C-alpha positions in Angstrom: 26.0 66.6 -28.3 24.8 64.1 -25.6 26.7 63.9 -21.8 26.2 60.5 -19.8 27.2 60.7 -16.7 28.6 56.9 -15.2 28.1 56.8 -11.2 29.1 53.4 -9.8 27.0 52.4 -7.2 27.7 53.0 -2.6 29.6 50.8 -0.9 28.1 46.9 -1.5 28.4 44.0 1.5 31.6 42.6 -0.5 32.2 39.1 1.3 28.6 38.9 2.5 26.3 35.7 1.5 24.5 38.9 0.1 27.2 40.9 -2.0 23.9 43.0 -3.5 22.9 45.1 -0.3 24.3 48.6 0.5 26.5 48.6 3.5 25.6 51.9 5.5 28.7 53.6 3.8 27.0 53.1 0.6 23.4 54.8 2.2 25.7 57.6 3.2 27.7 57.9 0.3 24.0 57.7 -2.2 23.0 61.0 -0.1 26.4 62.1 -1.3 26.2 61.5 -4.4 22.3 63.3 -4.9 23.1 66.4 -3.2 26.1 66.7 -5.8 23.7 65.8 -8.5 21.6 68.7 -7.2 24.2 71.4 -6.4 26.9 70.4 -9.3 24.9 68.9 -12.5 21.5 70.5 -12.0 20.3 70.1 -15.1 20.7 66.1 -15.4 17.1 65.2 -17.9 17.1 61.1 -16.5 18.3 59.4 -14.0 18.1 55.8 -15.1 19.9 52.5 -12.9 21.0 49.0 -13.7 18.1 47.0 -12.4 20.0 45.4 -9.5 19.4 46.1 -5.6 22.5 48.1 -4.9 22.6 50.4 -8.0 18.3 51.4 -7.9 18.9 51.8 -4.0 21.9 54.1 -4.3 19.8 56.0 -7.4 16.8 56.1 -5.2 19.1 57.2 -2.2 20.3 60.0 -5.1 17.0 60.8 -6.9 15.6 61.6 -2.9 18.8 63.8 -1.9 18.2 65.6 -5.1 14.6 67.9 -3.7 12.4 69.0 -5.2 11.4 67.9 -9.3 13.9 65.5 -9.8 13.6 63.7 -13.0 12.5 60.0 -12.8 14.1 56.9 -12.7 14.3 53.9 -15.2 15.8 50.5 -15.2 18.3 49.7 -17.6 18.7 46.1 -17.5 21.4 46.4 -20.3 24.0 47.9 -17.5 22.9 44.9 -14.5 26.3 44.0 -13.1 27.9 41.0 -14.8 27.4 37.5 -12.9 30.1 36.8 -10.8 28.0 34.3 -8.7 28.6 31.8 -12.4 32.0 33.4 -13.2 33.4 32.4 -9.3 31.6 28.9 -10.2 32.8 28.3 -13.1 37.0 29.8 -12.2 37.7 29.6 -8.8 38.0 25.5 -8.8 41.7 26.7 -10.9 42.1 30.0 -8.6 42.6 27.6 -6.0 44.6 25.1 -8.0 47.1 28.0 -8.9 47.4 28.1 -5.0 48.1 24.5 -4.4 48.6 23.9 -1.0 48.2 28.1 0.2 44.2 27.3 -1.4 41.9 28.7 1.6 40.1 25.1 2.6 36.1 26.1 1.4 34.6 29.0 0.0 33.7 30.3 4.0 37.0 30.3 4.8 37.8 32.6 1.4 35.3 34.4 2.6 36.5 35.5 5.6 40.0 36.4 3.9 39.4 39.8 2.6 42.7 40.1 0.4 42.8 36.8 -0.9 38.9 37.4 -1.5 40.3 40.8 -3.8 43.4 37.7 -4.8 40.5 35.5 -6.2 38.7 38.4 -7.6 41.5 39.3 -9.8 41.4 36.1 -11.1 38.6 35.5 -11.6 38.0 38.3 -14.1 41.3 37.8 -16.2 40.0 34.3 -16.6 37.0 36.0 -17.4 38.8 38.2 -19.8 41.0 35.8 -22.0 37.7 33.5 -22.1 39.8 30.8 -20.4 37.9 26.9 -20.7 36.4 25.3 -17.6 34.4 23.2 -16.5 31.3 25.0 -15.6 28.2 25.5 -17.2 28.0 28.1 -19.5 27.8 31.6 -19.2 27.9 35.2 -20.1 31.3 35.5 -22.3 33.0 38.5 -21.1 32.6 39.9 -25.3 29.3 39.0 -24.9 28.5 41.6 -21.8 30.7 44.4 -23.8 28.1 43.7 -26.6 25.6 43.6 -24.1 26.6 47.3 -22.4 27.1 48.8 -25.9 23.8 48.2 -27.6 22.4 49.1 -23.8 24.5 52.6 -24.3 23.8 53.0 -28.1 19.9 52.6 -27.8 19.8 55.1 -24.5 21.4 57.9 -25.9 19.5 57.3 -29.4 16.1 57.3 -26.9 17.4 60.3 -25.7 18.0 64.3 -27.7 20.9 65.0 -28.9 21.7 67.6 -25.9 20.4 66.0 -23.3 22.2 64.9 -19.7 22.0 61.8 -18.5 23.0 60.1 -15.3 23.4 56.3 -15.3 23.8 54.4 -11.7 25.4 51.0 -12.6 28.8 48.8 -11.5 32.6 48.5 -11.8 32.0 46.2 -14.8 29.6 48.5 -17.6 31.4 51.1 -16.6 34.8 49.6 -17.6 33.3 48.3 -20.5 32.3 51.3 -21.6 35.8 52.9 -21.5 37.2 50.1 -23.6 35.3 50.7 -26.1 35.7 54.7 -26.0 39.4 54.3 -24.9 40.0 51.1 -27.4 41.8 49.3 -23.9 43.5 46.0 -23.1 41.2 43.2 -21.0 45.0 43.6 -19.1 43.9 47.6 -18.7 40.2 46.8 -18.2 40.8 44.5 -15.7 42.7 47.2 -13.6 40.5 50.0 -14.3 37.5 48.1 -13.1 39.1 47.9 -10.3 39.7 51.0 -9.1 37.5 52.3 -9.4 35.3 53.9 -6.1 32.3 53.8 -5.2 29.5 56.1 -5.6 32.3 58.0 -8.4 31.1 60.2 -11.2 32.8 59.4 -14.9 31.6 61.6 -17.9 31.2 60.9 -21.6 30.2 63.1 -24.3 28.4 61.2 -27.1 27.6 62.5 -31.0 24.1 63.5 -31.6 23.7 60.4 -33.7 24.9 57.9 -30.6 27.2 56.3 -30.7 29.3 54.8 -28.0 32.2 53.7 -30.4 32.9 57.8 -31.4 32.3 59.5 -27.9 34.8 61.3 -25.8 35.9 60.6 -22.1 36.1 63.8 -20.3 36.1 63.1 -16.9 37.2 59.7 -14.4 36.9 58.2 -11.4 35.3 61.3 -9.5 34.3 61.3 -6.0 35.0 65.5 -5.1 31.4 65.1 -3.3 32.9 62.7 -1.4 36.3 63.6 -0.6 34.9 67.9 0.8 33.5 65.8 3.3 36.6 65.2 5.0 35.5 61.8 6.2 38.1 58.9 4.9 35.8 56.3 5.5 33.8 57.3 2.4 36.1 55.9 0.3 35.9 53.4 -0.8 36.6 51.0 -3.3 34.7 47.7 -2.1 
């Protein structure tokens, strides 16, 4: 069976205008991840990332930290994250409406309030998962996103040998979509999983030789032992 290691990118710049950039903590997490991949998962055959800045940068730093003869890094666009800007444009007006008089005066005020921003993220994702109507331009639906990710996994597995070990640096959205397929999760459970995946964590999926995601098994989830062993609590992050 092939092994797929689903790795969430290091901490990005949550609340900043340019969210896609890794923070200083995110870069540290990526270096520690690379050492872990070299020591603990030393026989990785392929290293991929989803094409977004925070994903690619995490993979690049980790690859450099792996030392001599790391596997080549390849971009797999199917594993880019959902368009959070489009989702917020679609559903943020509904979120503000639901708050009534307690709503922030504008987006800038929302971005300055981390707790309110987290609350908004939960609302927006839940609305997206349930395909609630909105007044904005058309967006990629949750089901289309899941299909895109599942097809990407099947294509990736079919391009590799049945016993290869593939490390994929992606984001919480694709990881939770994959777990939805593997575990048959409800949208409510997917939302809770999506928002509880650690930065630079490793989730392990065993896949059958014929490369079908739906027949795969989850054998490890959200592992951050490599970060915990540093003793530095600053490295344990979700956003």
